[in-house]
C-alpha positions in Angstrom: 42.5 -35.9 -85.0 42.7 -38.0 -81.8 39.4 -39.3 -80.3 41.1 -41.0 -77.4 40.8 -39.4 -73.9 43.5 -38.8 -71.3 43.3 -40.5 -67.9 42.2 -37.3 -66.3 39.3 -37.0 -68.8 38.3 -40.6 -68.2 38.3 -39.8 -64.5 36.0 -36.8 -65.2 33.6 -39.0 -67.0 33.7 -41.7 -64.3 33.3 -39.2 -61.5 30.4 -37.3 -63.2 28.5 -40.5 -64.0 28.8 -41.9 -60.5 27.8 -38.6 -58.9 24.7 -38.2 -61.1 23.6 -41.8 -60.7 23.8 -41.3 -56.9 22.5 -37.7 -56.5 19.9 -37.6 -59.2 18.1 -40.9 -59.9 15.2 -40.8 -62.3 12.7 -40.5 -59.4 14.3 -37.3 -58.4 14.2 -36.1 -62.0 10.4 -36.6 -61.8 10.1 -34.9 -58.5 12.1 -31.8 -59.7 9.6 -31.3 -62.5 7.2 -30.1 -59.8 9.7 -28.1 -57.9 9.4 -24.3 -57.9 13.2 -23.9 -58.6 13.4 -26.8 -61.1 16.6 -28.1 -59.6 18.1 -29.2 -56.3 20.2 -26.5 -54.7 21.9 -29.1 -52.4 23.1 -31.1 -55.4 24.1 -27.9 -57.2 26.2 -27.0 -54.1 27.9 -30.4 -54.2 28.7 -29.9 -57.8 30.4 -26.6 -56.9 32.3 -28.2 -54.0 33.6 -31.0 -56.4 34.9 -28.5 -58.9 32.4 -29.3 -61.6 31.3 -25.7 -62.0 34.9 -24.5 -62.5 36.0 -27.1 -65.1 37.3 -24.6 -67.6 37.6 -21.5 -65.4 41.2 -20.5 -64.7 42.8 -21.6 -61.4 43.3 -17.9 -60.5 39.5 -17.6 -60.3 39.0 -20.8 -58.2 38.5 -23.0 -61.3 40.5 -26.1 -62.4 41.5 -24.6 -65.8 40.6 -27.7 -67.8 40.2 -28.0 -71.6 37.0 -27.6 -73.7 37.1 -31.4 -74.1 36.7 -31.8 -70.4 33.5 -29.7 -70.5 32.2 -31.6 -73.4 32.7 -34.9 -71.5 30.9 -33.5 -68.5 28.0 -32.3 -70.6 27.7 -35.8 -72.2 27.3 -37.3 -68.8 24.9 -34.6 -67.7 22.7 -35.4 -70.7 23.0 -39.2 -70.1 21.2 -38.7 -66.7 19.0 -35.8 -67.9 20.0 -33.8 -64.7 17.7 -30.8 -64.3 20.1 -27.9 -63.3 21.3 -24.5 -64.6 24.8 -25.9 -65.5 24.5 -25.2 -69.2 23.5 -21.6 -69.0 25.7 -20.8 -66.0 29.0 -22.5 -67.1 28.7 -23.3 -70.8 27.2 -19.9 -71.8 27.8 -17.2 -69.2 31.0 -18.7 -67.7 32.6 -19.1 -71.1 31.6 -15.6 -72.2 33.0 -14.0 -69.1 36.3 -15.9 -69.5 36.7 -15.1 -73.2 35.5 -11.4 -73.2 35.6 -10.1 -69.6 38.1 -7.6 -68.4 40.5 -8.6 -65.6 38.3 -6.8 -63.0 35.2 -8.5 -64.3 36.7 -12.0 -64.2 38.0 -11.3 -60.7 34.5 -10.1 -59.6 32.3 -12.8 -61.2 34.2 -16.0 -62.0 35.0 -17.1 -58.4 31.3 -16.7 -57.7 30.5 -19.4 -60.3 33.4 -21.7 -59.7 33.6 -21.5 -55.9 30.1 -20.4 -54.7 27.9 -21.9 -57.3 26.2 -18.6 -58.2 23.6 -19.2 -60.9 23.8 -17.1 -64.1 21.3 -17.1 -67.0 21.8 -16.1 -70.6 18.8 -14.0 -71.7 19.1 -13.9 -75.5 15.7 -14.9 -77.0 12.9 -12.4 -77.8 9.9 -12.6 -80.0 11.4 -14.8 -82.8 13.4 -16.9 -80.4 15.7 -17.9 -83.2 19.2 -16.7 -82.0 19.4 -14.2 -84.9 20.8 -10.7 -84.4 17.5 -9.3 -85.9 15.7 -10.7 -82.8 17.7 -8.5 -80.4 15.3 -5.6 -79.9 15.4 -5.0 -76.1 16.4 -1.3 -75.9 19.4 -0.1 -73.9 19.5 3.7 -73.8 22.4 5.8 -72.3 21.5 7.0 -68.9 23.9 8.9 -66.6 26.9 6.7 -66.0 25.4 3.7 -67.6 22.4 2.4 -69.5 18.7 1.9 -69.0 17.2 -1.4 -70.3 13.6 -1.7 -71.4 12.0 -4.7 -73.0 11.5 -8.5 -72.4 13.3 -11.8 -73.0 11.7 -15.1 -73.5 12.6 -18.7 -72.6 15.3 -17.6 -70.2 16.6 -20.8 -68.4 16.4 -20.8 -64.6 16.0 -17.0 -64.5 13.9 -17.5 -61.3 17.1 -18.6 -59.5 19.7 -16.5 -61.2 21.8 -14.0 -59.3 23.0 -12.5 -62.6 21.6 -12.3 -66.1 23.8 -12.0 -69.3 21.7 -9.8 -71.6 22.4 -8.8 -75.2 20.5 -5.5 -75.9 20.1 -3.0 -78.8 22.3 0.1 -78.3 22.4 1.2 -81.9 20.5 0.9 -85.2 22.2 0.6 -88.6 21.4 -1.2 -91.8 23.2 -4.3 -90.4 21.4 -6.0 -87.5 24.7 -7.5 -86.4 25.8 -4.0 -85.4 24.6 -2.1 -82.4 24.3 -5.1 -80.0 25.9 -4.7 -76.5 26.1 -7.3 -73.8 25.2 -6.4 -70.2 25.6 -8.2 -66.9 22.4 -7.4 -65.0 21.8 -8.0 -61.3 18.7 -10.2 -61.3 17.5 -8.5 -58.2 17.8 -5.0 -59.6 14.8 -2.7 -59.5 12.6 -3.2 -62.6 13.5 -6.8 -63.3 10.6 -9.2 -63.0 10.6 -13.0 -63.8 7.7 -15.3 -64.6 7.9 -19.0 -65.3 6.7 -20.2 -68.8 4.9 -23.5 -68.6 6.6 -26.1 -70.8 6.0 -29.8 -71.5 9.4 -30.9 -70.2 9.1 -28.7 -67.1 12.6 -27.4 -67.8 12.2 -24.0 -66.1 12.1 -21.5 -68.9 11.1 -17.9 -67.9 9.9 -14.6 -69.3 12.1 -11.8 -67.9 10.8 -8.2 -68.2 13.1 -5.1 -67.9 11.3 -1.9 -66.9 13.9 0.9 -67.0 16.5 -1.2 -65.4 19.7 0.7 -64.6 23.0 -1.0 -65.5 26.4 0.7 -64.8 28.8 1.1 -67.7 31.4 -1.2 -66.0 28.8 -4.1 -66.4 29.2 -4.1 -70.2 30.8 -7.3 -71.4 33.1 -6.8 -74.3 32.7 -3.4 -76.1 29.7 -1.3 -76.8 27.9 -2.1 -80.1 30.1 -5.1 -80.8 28.1 -7.8 -79.0 27.4 -9.9 -82.1 30.8 -11.4 -81.8 29.9 -12.7 -78.3 26.5 -14.0 -79.7 28.3 -15.9 -82.4 30.9 -17.3 -80.0 28.2 -18.6 -77.6 26.1 -20.0 -80.5 29.1 -22.1 -81.6 30.5 -23.1 -78.3 27.0 -23.6 -76.8 25.7 -25.5 -79.8 28.5 -28.1 -79.5 28.1 -28.5 -75.8 24.3 -28.7 -76.0 24.8 -31.4 -78.7 27.1 -33.3 -76.3 24.4 -33.2 -73.7 21.9 -34.5 -76.3 24.4 -37.2 -77.4 24.6 -38.5 -73.8 20.8 -38.6 -73.6 20.6 -40.5 -76.9 23.1 -43.1 -75.7 21.1 -43.8 -72.5 17.8 -43.9 -74.4 19.2 -46.5 -76.7 20.6 -48.5 -73.8 17.2 -48.4 -72.1 15.5 -49.8 -75.2 18.2 -52.5 -75.7 17.8 -53.6 -72.0 14.0 -53.7 -72.3 14.2 -55.7 -75.6 16.3 -58.4 -73.7 13.9 -58.7 -70.7 10.5 -58.2 -72.3 9.1 -61.6 -73.5 6.5 -62.2 -76.1 5.5 -65.5 -77.7 7.9 -67.2 -75.3 11.0 -65.3 -76.3 12.7 -61.9 -75.7 11.3 -59.3 -78.1 14.9 -58.4 -79.0 15.2 -61.7 -80.8 12.7 -60.5 -83.5 14.5 -59.2 -86.5 12.3 -56.1 -87.0 13.4 -54.8 -83.6 17.0 -55.7 -84.2 16.9 -53.6 -87.3 15.4 -50.7 -85.3 18.1 -51.0 -82.7 20.9 -51.0 -85.3 19.4 -47.9 -86.9 19.4 -46.3 -83.4 23.1 -47.2 -82.9 23.9 -45.6 -86.3 22.4 -42.3 -85.2 24.1 -42.5 -81.7 27.5 -43.2 -83.1 27.1 -40.7 -85.9 26.3 -37.9 -83.6 28.9 -38.9 -81.0 31.7 -38.7 -83.5 30.5 -35.5 -85.0 30.4 -33.9 -81.4 33.9 -35.2 -80.7 35.3 -33.8 -83.9 33.8 -30.4 -83.4 34.9 -30.3 -79.8 38.4 -31.4 -80.7 38.6 -28.6 -83.3 37.5 -26.0 -80.7 40.0 -27.5 -78.2 42.8 -27.0 -80.8 41.8 -23.4 -81.4 40.4 -24.1 -84.9 36.5 -24.0 -84.5 34.7 -24.9 -87.7 31.4 -22.9 -88.1 29.9 -25.3 -90.6 30.8 -28.4 -88.6 29.4 -26.8 -85.5 26.1 -26.2 -87.2 26.2 -29.7 -88.7 26.5 -31.1 -85.2 23.5 -29.2 -83.8 21.3 -30.0 -86.8 22.2 -33.7 -86.5 21.5 -33.6 -82.7 18.1 -32.0 -83.1 17.0 -34.7 -85.6 18.8 -37.8 -84.2 18.0 -37.4 -80.5 14.2 -37.3 -81.2 14.4 -40.1 -83.7 16.2 -42.4 -81.3 13.8 -41.5 -78.5 10.8 -42.3 -80.7 12.3 -45.6 -81.6 13.1 -46.3 -77.9 9.4 -45.6 -77.0 8.3 -47.8 -79.9 10.3 -50.8 -78.5 8.8 -50.3 -75.1 5.3 -50.3 -76.6 2.4 -48.1 -75.4 3.7 -48.0 -71.8 6.8 -46.2 -73.2 4.7 -43.0 -73.6 3.9 -42.9 -69.9 6.2 -41.2 -67.3 6.3 -44.6 -65.5 9.0 -45.5 -67.9 12.3 -43.6 -67.9 12.5 -43.5 -71.7 9.6 -41.0 -71.8 11.7 -38.5 -69.8 14.3 -38.6 -72.6 11.6 -38.1 -75.3 10.4 -34.9 -73.6 14.0 -33.7 -73.1 14.8 -34.3 -76.8 12.2 -31.8 -77.8 13.1 -29.3 -75.1 16.7 -29.3 -76.2 15.9 -28.9 -79.9 15.7 -25.1 -80.1 18.5 -24.5 -77.5 21.3 -22.8 -79.5 19.3 -22.9 -82.7 16.8 -25.2 -84.4 17.4 -27.5 -87.3 16.3 -25.1 -90.1 18.4 -22.3 -88.5 21.6 -24.4 -88.6 20.8 -25.8 -92.1 20.7 -22.2 -93.3 24.1 -21.5 -91.7 25.5 -24.6 -93.4 24.2 -23.3 -96.7 25.9 -20.0 -96.1 29.2 -21.7 -95.5 28.9 -23.8 -98.5 28.3 -20.8 -100.7 31.5 -19.3 -99.5 33.6 -22.4 -100.2 35.1 -23.4 -103.5 33.8 -26.7 -104.9 36.3 -29.5 -104.4 36.5 -30.4 -108.1 37.6 -26.8 -108.9 40.4 -26.8 -106.3 41.6 -30.2 -107.7 41.8 -28.7 -111.2 44.0 -25.9 -110.0 
């Protein structure tokens, strides 16, 4: 396993960091919390022009055909600057799914729109339970003419108010196994019967409720095969979980650096507060969390890049990210004192984002249960050593 990066990957990191620092300073992050779209279309267009939206999309579809590690690095920098935009749902979820499971015609039709034009896509998966389980997929898709009719609702759909297309898993069959009978549809967000309403959230991260009232979808807009959509759900849960954890890792790193810088400049009793041992201990604990998650993310991303994804490791990464990001932000606020809770200080923005990211691609308990499932399947090490 090699954690070193190539010159091209170092350039991606440098370019992304400089771009976000220039185009999306923290004052703009605050402004966008009040914006009706939740992101800046001009910045989004620049991201498309620079090739950021096509990092892992093949060159034949106007992408740059990079590696999964390239995307992981970009997400780390996106999280470092907590940039409000639909990148994760458009590229890391819908874009990856289209590239992995789309037909040649579907890729030709949809991928250039993402990579070249910056078309916004949204992955509409959550329903009543909002837990990413196959049992939660209850939106009905009934055969109708040369396609299907979708009826039901999806919750916490990111940036659905700006999406051109929605990627929607729906229930096309009922068996004793909830993993069966799921089909993925690519739905025109402007189609008759689709309605979108913003859900107020503390982080103002533009989550929406999307209702489907007898929405007609042609058969050619099925992604993958009918009744076999669970495979796509699992793929997106693992790929998306690692990439969301990379975003959270970047946010953790910046939150720690903000706290460290404040501890050096804030004086009390005639000396910097960072000189007090209790705060030094807290900063060291933060560094332990930051480095621990960073290396877990790198390991999981490296395995995916090599074509050997590890289901248990991917869940370990997201469970760690959910816990560690919030802990680091709480400690960063503590070091700032009472003012750290106010939006006047940048660190409070990271605290809100840590909670907003927690349930994206699965909460902590959800992933701990998946880890337990994998451990039950594996043979204890001492037994393998005996044989």
